[in-house]
C-alpha positions as CSV (number, residue, x, y, z in Angstrom):
1,M,72.3,-180.1,89.0
2,P,73.7,-177.0,90.9
3,V,71.5,-174.2,92.1
4,I,72.9,-170.7,92.1
5,S,71.0,-167.8,93.8
6,E,71.3,-164.1,93.9
7,E,69.6,-161.8,96.4
8,V,68.5,-158.2,95.6
9,Q,67.2,-155.4,97.7
10,R,63.4,-155.0,97.8
11,F,63.5,-151.8,95.8
12,E,65.5,-153.7,93.1
13,Q,62.5,-156.0,92.3
14,P,61.2,-153.8,89.5
15,N,64.7,-153.8,88.0
16,L,64.8,-157.6,88.2
17,Q,61.5,-157.9,86.5
18,V,62.5,-155.5,83.7
19,A,65.7,-157.4,83.3
20,M,64.0,-160.7,83.0
21,D,61.5,-159.4,80.5
22,A,64.3,-157.9,78.4
23,Y,66.4,-161.1,78.6
24,L,63.5,-163.2,77.4
25,E,62.8,-160.8,74.4
26,Q,66.3,-161.5,73.0
27,A,66.7,-163.8,70.0
28,G,67.0,-167.5,71.0
29,H,65.6,-166.9,74.4
30,S,62.1,-168.1,75.5
31,A,60.4,-169.1,78.7
32,E,57.1,-170.4,80.2
33,L,56.2,-168.8,83.5
34,I,54.2,-171.0,85.9
35,G,53.0,-170.6,89.4
36,L,53.4,-173.0,92.3
37,A,50.8,-173.9,94.9
38,A,52.1,-175.0,98.3
39,E,50.8,-174.7,101.8
40,N,52.3,-171.7,103.6
41,K,54.7,-171.2,100.6
42,R,55.1,-167.5,101.5
43,N,56.0,-168.3,105.1
44,W,58.5,-171.2,104.7
45,G,61.1,-169.4,102.6
46,L,61.0,-172.1,100.0
47,G,63.7,-172.4,97.5
48,L,64.4,-174.1,94.2
49,S,66.1,-177.0,95.9
50,D,62.9,-177.7,97.9
51,F,60.9,-178.2,94.7
52,V,63.3,-180.6,93.0
53,S,64.2,-182.7,96.1
54,R,60.8,-183.6,97.5
55,G,60.7,-186.8,99.5
56,T,58.0,-189.3,100.1
57,S,57.4,-188.8,103.8
58,P,54.0,-187.5,105.0
59,Y,55.9,-184.3,106.0
60,S,57.3,-183.6,102.6
61,L,56.3,-180.5,100.7
62,R,53.0,-180.9,98.8
63,L,53.5,-179.0,95.6
64,A,51.2,-178.4,92.6
65,E,51.0,-176.1,89.7
66,G,49.1,-172.9,90.6
67,P,48.7,-169.2,89.8
68,V,51.7,-166.9,89.5
69,D,51.9,-164.5,92.4
70,W,52.4,-160.8,91.3
71,V,52.8,-157.6,93.2
72,N,52.3,-154.1,91.7
73,F,55.1,-151.5,92.1
74,H,54.1,-147.9,91.5
75,L,56.8,-146.1,89.6
76,D,57.1,-142.6,88.3
77,G,54.0,-140.9,87.0
78,D,51.1,-143.3,86.7
79,R,53.3,-146.2,85.7
80,V,52.5,-149.5,87.5
81,L,54.8,-152.4,87.0
82,P,53.5,-155.9,87.9
83,V,56.4,-157.9,89.4
84,V,56.6,-161.7,89.9
85,Q,56.5,-162.4,93.6
86,F,56.5,-166.2,93.4
87,G,57.0,-167.9,90.1
88,L,59.0,-170.4,88.1
89,Y,60.5,-169.6,84.7
90,L,61.1,-172.6,82.5
91,V,63.8,-171.0,80.2
92,R,65.4,-172.1,77.0
93,V,68.5,-170.4,75.8
94,N,69.3,-171.4,72.3
95,G,67.6,-174.7,73.0
96,A,69.4,-175.3,76.3
97,P,67.1,-175.6,79.3
98,L,67.4,-173.9,82.7
99,I,65.0,-173.0,85.5
100,A,64.8,-169.7,87.2
101,F,62.8,-169.3,90.4
102,V,61.9,-165.8,91.5
103,S,60.6,-165.1,95.0
104,G,59.8,-161.8,96.7
105,P,60.7,-160.8,100.3
106,N,59.5,-163.2,102.9
107,E,57.3,-161.3,105.3
108,N,57.9,-163.6,108.2
109,M,61.7,-164.0,108.1
110,G,62.8,-160.8,109.7
111,P,65.3,-158.4,108.2
112,R,67.1,-161.2,106.4
113,G,63.8,-162.1,104.6
114,G,63.5,-158.5,103.4
115,R,65.3,-159.3,100.1
116,A,64.0,-160.8,96.9
117,R,65.7,-163.8,95.4
118,I,66.4,-165.4,92.0
119,E,67.6,-168.9,91.9
120,V,68.9,-170.6,88.8
121,M,69.4,-174.3,88.1
122,A,71.0,-175.5,84.9
123,P,72.8,-178.7,83.7
124,E,76.1,-176.9,84.0
125,K,77.1,-174.3,86.7
126,A,78.7,-172.0,84.1
127,V,75.3,-171.8,82.2
128,A,73.5,-170.6,85.4
129,Q,76.3,-168.2,86.2
130,A,76.2,-166.7,82.7
131,F,72.4,-166.3,83.0
132,L,72.7,-164.4,86.3
133,K,75.5,-162.3,84.9
134,D,73.4,-161.3,81.9
135,V,70.3,-160.5,84.0
136,T,72.4,-158.5,86.5
137,A,73.8,-156.4,83.6
138,L,70.3,-155.8,82.3
139,M,69.2,-154.6,85.8
140,R,71.9,-151.9,85.7
141,E,71.3,-151.0,82.1
142,R,67.5,-150.7,82.4
143,N,67.3,-149.4,86.0
144,V,63.8,-147.9,86.6
145,Y,65.3,-145.2,88.8
146,R,67.8,-143.9,86.3
147,G,67.1,-140.3,85.4
148,K,64.3,-140.0,87.9
149,I,63.9,-137.9,91.1
150,V,63.6,-140.2,94.1
151,S,64.1,-140.3,97.8
152,L,65.0,-143.2,100.1
153,E,63.6,-143.8,103.5
154,P,63.9,-146.7,105.9
155,Q,60.8,-148.9,106.1
156,Q,58.8,-148.1,109.2
157,F,56.5,-151.1,109.7
158,G,56.5,-154.6,108.2
159,F,58.1,-155.8,105.1
160,G,55.6,-154.8,102.4
161,P,57.0,-153.6,99.0
162,Q,57.4,-150.0,98.0
163,T,58.2,-148.8,101.4
164,I,61.7,-147.5,100.8
165,I,61.8,-145.5,97.5
166,T,59.5,-142.7,96.5
167,F,59.3,-141.0,93.1
168,H,58.9,-137.2,93.0
169,R,57.9,-134.6,90.4
170,L,59.5,-131.2,90.6
171,P,57.7,-128.1,89.4
172,K,59.3,-126.4,86.5
173,V,61.6,-123.6,87.7
174,T,63.3,-121.4,85.1
175,R,66.3,-119.2,85.5
176,D,64.0,-116.2,85.8
177,D,62.3,-117.7,88.8
178,V,65.5,-117.8,90.8
179,I,66.3,-114.3,92.0
180,L,69.7,-114.0,93.5
181,P,72.5,-111.4,93.6
182,S,74.3,-110.7,90.3
183,G,76.7,-113.5,89.4
184,V,75.6,-116.0,92.1
185,L,73.5,-118.2,89.8
186,D,76.3,-118.0,87.2
187,R,78.7,-119.5,89.7
188,I,76.2,-122.2,90.6
189,D,75.6,-123.0,87.0
190,R,79.3,-123.3,86.3
191,H,80.0,-125.6,89.2
192,A,76.9,-127.8,88.7
193,I,75.9,-127.7,85.0
194,A,79.1,-126.8,83.1
195,F,81.0,-129.5,84.9
196,S,78.6,-132.1,83.6
197,E,78.5,-130.7,80.1
198,H,82.2,-131.0,79.8
199,A,82.7,-134.1,82.0
200,G,84.2,-136.1,79.1
201,Q,86.9,-133.6,78.5
202,L,87.7,-133.1,82.1
203,I,87.9,-136.8,82.8
204,A,90.2,-137.3,79.8
205,S,92.5,-134.6,81.1
206,G,92.6,-136.2,84.6
207,R,90.4,-133.7,86.3
208,P,87.9,-135.0,88.9
209,V,84.2,-134.4,88.2
210,K,82.9,-135.5,91.6
211,R,82.1,-132.3,93.4
212,G,80.2,-130.7,96.3
213,L,78.1,-127.6,96.5
214,L,77.0,-125.9,99.8
215,L,74.1,-123.5,99.7
216,Y,73.7,-121.6,103.0
217,G,71.5,-118.7,104.2
218,S,68.5,-117.8,106.2
219,P,65.3,-119.7,105.9
220,G,63.4,-118.9,102.7
221,T,66.3,-117.4,100.8
222,G,66.0,-119.8,97.9
223,K,68.1,-122.9,98.7
224,T,65.4,-125.4,97.8
225,L,64.3,-123.3,94.8
226,T,67.8,-123.4,93.5
227,I,67.9,-127.1,93.8
228,M,64.7,-127.4,91.8
229,Y,66.1,-125.2,89.2
230,L,69.3,-127.3,88.9
231,A,67.2,-130.5,88.7
232,G,65.2,-129.0,85.8
233,R,68.3,-127.8,83.9
234,M,70.3,-131.1,84.3
235,Q,67.9,-133.3,82.4
236,G,68.4,-137.1,82.3
237,R,70.2,-137.0,85.6
238,T,69.2,-139.1,88.6
239,V,68.4,-136.9,91.6
240,L,68.3,-138.4,95.1
241,L,66.6,-136.3,97.7
242,T,67.8,-136.9,101.3
243,T,65.7,-135.4,104.0
244,G,63.9,-136.4,107.2
245,R,64.3,-140.1,108.0
246,G,66.2,-140.5,104.8
247,L,69.2,-138.8,106.4
248,G,69.9,-142.1,108.1
249,M,70.4,-143.8,104.7
250,I,73.4,-141.8,103.4
251,T,75.4,-144.9,102.6
252,A,72.5,-146.5,100.6
253,V,71.9,-143.2,98.8
254,T,75.5,-142.8,97.8
255,Q,75.7,-146.3,96.5
256,M,72.7,-145.7,94.4
257,A,74.2,-142.5,93.1
258,R,77.3,-144.3,92.1
259,I,75.3,-147.0,90.2
260,L,73.1,-144.4,88.5
261,A,75.7,-141.7,87.7
262,P,75.5,-139.1,86.4
263,S,73.5,-138.2,89.5
264,T,72.9,-135.5,92.1
265,V,72.6,-136.2,95.8
266,V,70.7,-133.5,97.7
267,V,71.2,-133.4,101.5
268,E,69.0,-130.7,103.0
269,D,69.7,-129.3,106.5
270,V,73.1,-130.9,106.6
271,D,73.8,-129.3,109.9
272,L,71.5,-131.9,111.5
273,I,74.0,-134.7,110.7
274,A,77.3,-132.8,110.2
275,Q,77.6,-130.9,113.5
276,E,80.9,-129.7,115.1
277,R,82.3,-132.5,117.2
278,G,82.5,-131.7,120.9
279,M,79.7,-129.1,120.9
280,P,78.2,-128.9,124.4
281,G,75.0,-131.0,124.7
282,V,75.4,-132.7,121.3
283,Q,76.6,-136.2,120.9
284,T,78.9,-137.1,118.1
285,Q,76.8,-138.0,115.0
286,P,78.0,-141.2,113.3
287,L,76.1,-140.0,110.2
288,L,78.7,-137.2,109.8
289,F,81.4,-139.8,109.3
290,E,79.2,-141.8,106.9
291,L,78.7,-138.7,104.8
292,L,82.3,-137.7,104.7
293,N,83.5,-141.2,104.1
294,E,81.0,-141.7,101.2
295,M,82.0,-138.4,99.6
296,D,85.6,-139.3,99.9
297,G,85.2,-142.9,98.7
298,L,83.6,-142.2,95.4
299,R,85.8,-142.3,92.3
300,D,86.8,-138.9,91.0
301,D,85.7,-139.8,87.4
302,L,82.1,-140.3,88.5
303,D,79.9,-137.3,87.6
304,I,78.2,-137.1,91.0
305,L,77.2,-133.7,92.4
306,F,76.5,-133.3,96.2
307,V,74.3,-130.3,96.9
308,L,74.1,-129.6,100.7
309,T,71.9,-126.9,102.3
310,T,72.0,-125.4,105.7
311,N,70.7,-122.4,107.7
312,R,73.6,-122.7,110.2
313,P,77.0,-122.9,108.4
314,D,78.7,-121.9,111.7
315,I,78.0,-125.3,113.2
316,L,79.1,-127.4,110.2
317,E,82.0,-129.7,110.5
318,P,85.0,-127.6,109.2
319,A,86.3,-130.6,107.2
320,L,83.0,-130.7,105.2
321,A,83.3,-127.2,103.9
322,A,87.1,-126.9,103.7
323,R,88.4,-130.1,102.1
324,P,88.3,-130.3,98.3
325,G,86.4,-133.3,97.2
326,R,83.9,-133.0,99.9
327,V,82.5,-129.4,99.4
328,D,84.5,-127.3,97.0
329,L,82.1,-124.4,96.5
330,A,80.1,-122.7,99.2
331,I,77.6,-120.1,98.1
332,P,75.8,-117.8,100.5
333,L,72.2,-116.9,99.6
334,P,71.6,-113.5,101.3
335,L,68.3,-111.8,102.0
336,P,67.2,-109.9,98.9
337,D,68.2,-106.2,98.6
338,A,65.7,-103.5,97.4
339,D,66.3,-104.3,93.7
340,A,65.8,-108.0,94.3
341,R,62.7,-107.4,96.3
342,R,61.2,-105.4,93.4
343,R,61.9,-108.3,91.1
344,L,60.3,-110.7,93.6
345,F,57.2,-108.6,93.7
346,A,57.0,-108.7,89.9
347,L,57.7,-112.5,89.9
348,Y,55.0,-113.4,92.4
349,A,52.5,-110.9,91.0
350,R,52.3,-113.0,87.8
351,G,48.7,-114.0,87.1
352,L,47.2,-111.3,89.2
353,D,45.6,-108.0,88.1
354,F,48.3,-106.2,90.1
355,K,47.2,-102.6,90.6
356,V,49.6,-101.5,93.4
357,T,50.4,-97.8,92.9
358,D,53.0,-97.2,95.7
359,L,55.2,-100.3,95.3
360,D,58.2,-98.3,96.7
361,K,56.5,-98.2,100.1
362,F,56.3,-102.0,100.2
363,I,59.9,-102.4,99.0
364,V,61.0,-100.3,102.0
365,R,58.6,-102.1,104.4
366,T,59.9,-105.5,103.3
367,E,63.6,-104.8,104.1
368,G,64.8,-108.0,105.8
369,A,62.1,-110.2,104.1
370,S,63.1,-113.4,102.4
371,P,61.7,-114.4,99.0
372,A,59.5,-116.9,100.8
373,Y,57.9,-114.0,102.8
374,I,57.2,-111.9,99.7
375,K,55.6,-114.9,98.0
376,E,53.4,-115.5,101.0
377,L,52.6,-111.8,101.3
378,L,51.2,-111.7,97.7
379,R,49.4,-114.9,98.3
380,K,47.5,-113.4,101.2
381,A,47.0,-110.2,99.3
382,A,45.4,-112.2,96.5
383,V,43.0,-113.8,99.1
384,F,41.9,-110.4,100.3
385,G,41.4,-109.3,96.7
386,A,39.4,-112.4,95.9
387,I,37.2,-111.9,98.9
388,E,36.5,-108.3,98.1
389,A,35.7,-109.0,94.4
390,D,33.5,-112.0,95.4
391,G,33.7,-113.5,92.0
392,A,32.9,-110.3,90.1
393,S,35.9,-110.8,87.8
394,K,37.9,-113.8,86.7
395,A,41.4,-112.2,87.4
396,V,42.1,-111.4,91.0
397,R,42.8,-107.7,91.5
398,V,45.4,-106.8,94.1
399,T,45.7,-103.2,95.3
400,D,47.8,-101.3,97.9
401,K,45.0,-101.9,100.4
402,H,45.2,-105.7,100.0
403,V,49.0,-105.7,100.4
404,D,48.6,-103.6,103.5
405,Q,46.0,-106.0,104.9
406,A,48.3,-109.0,104.1
407,M,51.3,-107.3,105.9
408,D,49.1,-106.6,108.9
409,E,48.0,-110.2,109.1
410,L,51.5,-111.5,108.8
411,T,52.7,-109.2,111.7
412,E,49.8,-109.9,114.0
413,G,51.6,-112.9,115.5
414,G,54.6,-110.8,116.6
415,R,58.2,-111.5,115.8
416,L,57.8,-115.2,116.0
417,A,55.2,-115.2,113.3
418,E,57.3,-112.9,111.1
419,R,60.4,-115.1,111.5
420,I,58.4,-118.2,110.7
421,A,57.2,-116.5,107.5
422,G,60.8,-115.5,106.6
423,F,61.1,-111.9,107.8
424,T,64.3,-111.0,109.7
425,R,64.8,-107.7,111.5
426,P,68.0,-106.3,112.9
427,G,68.8,-107.7,116.3
428,D,67.1,-111.0,115.6
429,E,69.0,-113.9,117.2
430,G,69.8,-117.0,115.2
431,P,68.2,-120.3,116.0
432,P,69.6,-122.3,118.8
433,P,72.3,-124.7,117.8
434,G,71.8,-128.5,117.8
435,P,69.4,-130.9,116.3
436,M,66.4,-129.5,118.2
437,G,66.8,-126.1,116.7
438,P,64.7,-125.0,113.7
439,S,65.7,-127.0,110.6
440,G,65.3,-124.1,108.2
441,Y,63.8,-124.4,104.8
442,P,61.0,-127.0,105.1
443,T,62.0,-130.3,103.7
444,T,58.4,-130.9,102.7
445,V,58.9,-128.4,100.0
446,V,61.2,-130.8,98.3
447,R,59.2,-133.9,99.1
448,R,55.7,-133.0,98.1
449,F,55.9,-132.7,94.4
450,S,53.0,-134.2,92.6
C-alpha cells in the first residue's frame, strides 16, 4: 500500500492537531489513537514505512504499542493545546480503513528535521490524497493564529516547539487616547479601516485593497500608539508584528499574512531594513528587496495592510514611499502643539487628583516635548505626590510643585536625558544614519503586551 506524507512548519503543529480533531468529529469518521514504543524513536526519524516493513534480522526495529507522545503548545490567553508528537491514528472513513502517523520535529536531524510530518497509508492512493487534502483545508479554515496578534522570530537555540511564534495582547486604545493634529487620524482611519469595511465593493469594482501606510516622526510622537489603536478598531483581523530579530522573517510573515487575510503587517523602524542603497558605510540590505518584492507580489484583491514606522524617513528607499502598491499613504506625526499638549496633560492626568493651578506654565515649558515625554512627566509627578502623601489618601494628588519636581528630574541628565525621554529643542541634531543609530520608538512597547 502506498504511503503519502506531508510536512508542515513547526508552528503549524497546533493547526494540524485542530484539523485532525475536526476531521474525526465529522459524521462517518472515527479513529483509535495509539502510541508506539521503540528504542531511540525520536532520534531515528522513523516513518510509517519503517513500522509496516519490519524484517526479521537482529538489527530490525523493535516495535511495541506504548503511550502516545504529546507536547503542549501555549496559544493566546491561557489556552494550552496538547499536540500529538508521536502517535498512530487507526482511521475509518465511512468504514474504509487508513492509517495516519503524526510525528513532531526531530531534534537531532538538523534544520531538515525542524518540521512536523503526517504520513498516510491507505489501500488506494486516491484515498490517502483525499484525506490529506481535507486535513490541509481544515488547517487553513481553523488556523489558531487567525484573528490574533502574533510575532514571528527565528529560533535561537535547539529545535524545541513554540520558539517561533508569540501571541500578544494589546492594551485597549480608544480614539480619544490618540492625540494628533486635526484630520490626521481621519486620514489614517480612511486608509486603514474604511478600505476594509468596503473591501467587497472595491474588489468587485476592480480596485486593489492591498495597501501600505507609513507613519513617520520623532520618537514618542505616537506611531506605536496609533498601531495599537488600529489593531483595536479592526477586530477579527490577524496582526503580525515585525520587530527586532523578526525583521529577518519578512518573507515568512508576508506568507502568513496572505494565508490569514484580512491581515495587518506591522514593520517597525523600517529604516533599519530599507535604507538608501549606496549610503556611505552601509552595505546593501537584502531584507529591503525581500520587503519590496513581498509587497509587490501579493494579489491586489487581498485585504492586507502594511503599516511601517520610522524616525528617519530621509534615509528610506525612495521606491518604498513613492510607488503605489508599496506605500501609498505617508503620514507625518509631528510634535504636539500647545493645544495638543493641553489635551495630553488632561489625558495622562486621568486617575489622579490633579490640582495643578498654573497649567499654562507647563504648556509653555513643554514646547518641543513628545506625548511620551508628557506621559512620563506626569508619571514622575505622581510618584512625588505619592511620596509626599505617604498613604494619607487613596487618590494620588498632583500639584504644581510635583510637576516642577518631575521636570527638574527629567532635565538633570542634560540634553541626552531629555532627548531619550522625548523632548526635542531647537538646534537638536537628528540621530546618525545607519543601523547603529537610535531605532526610535522602542519596539518593546509593541512586544510586551500581557
